[in-house]
N, C-alpha and C positions, 0 to 999 in steps of 0.2 A: 802391984806394978808401979814403979815410979812415975810421977807426973810427966816428966819430960819423955820418957819412954812411951807412954800412952799417948801423948800428943804426937810423937813421931809415927806411930802406928796409925792413928787417926788420918794423918796427912797423907801418908802412903795410900790409904784406902780411898781418900778422896781423889787422889792422882789417878787411881786405878779407875774409879767411877767415870771421870772425865775421859780417859782413854776409852773406856767402854762406850760412852756416849759418841765419841767420834767414830768408833767402829760401827755402831748402830747407823750413823748417818751414811757411811759408805755402803753399809748393806742395803739400806733403802733406796740409795741411788742406783746401785747395780740391779737390784731386783725390780725396780720400777718399769724398765723396759720390757721385762719378760711377762710381768704381771698385767701389762696394759690389755692383753687380748683375753685374758681369763679372769672372769669375776669370781670364781671359785677359788682359784689360787690367790687372788688379791685378798679374799677374806680370811684365808689360812694364814698369810704372811702378816696381815693386820693383827690377827689374834696373838700370833708368836711374839711379835714386836711389842704389843700392849702387855703382855705377860712380862717380858724383858724389862720394859720401862716401869711397871708397877714394882718390880723386885728392886731395881736401882733406886726408885723413890722411897721405898721402906728402909733400905739400907742407908740412904743418906739421911733420913730423919732420925734413924737410930744413932748414927754417928755425930749429928748436930744436936742431939739431946733436945729436940723441940717436939711438942705434941702434933699430932697430925691435925690440920685445920679442917674443920668441917665446912663443907661449901654450903653457902646459905642462898636459896633462890628467892627471889622476891622483887618488889618494886624498890628502885634506889631512892635515897632520899634527895631533896634538893641540895645543891652545892652550898657550903657555908661560905658566905663573903663577908669581910669586914667592911662595914660601912665607912670607916675612916680612911680606906685606902683609895 
């Protein structure tokens, strides 16, 4: 596949991901009112949205050709400050 064609396909996929993110936001807003009274329904909706979000994240990482970053838990270091500033 030619480089310009590949970039074009990747751009279309990123645009599609952005559109999908906007759709998820609309879904969350519309479902929020109905979920308010039911904890069970809230859990199901949260699980489904988490699955969709994880899929989108994996697709984005694949498109961006960056390895997944591993989250590190621990105590943060002191901020580095230049003494001459």
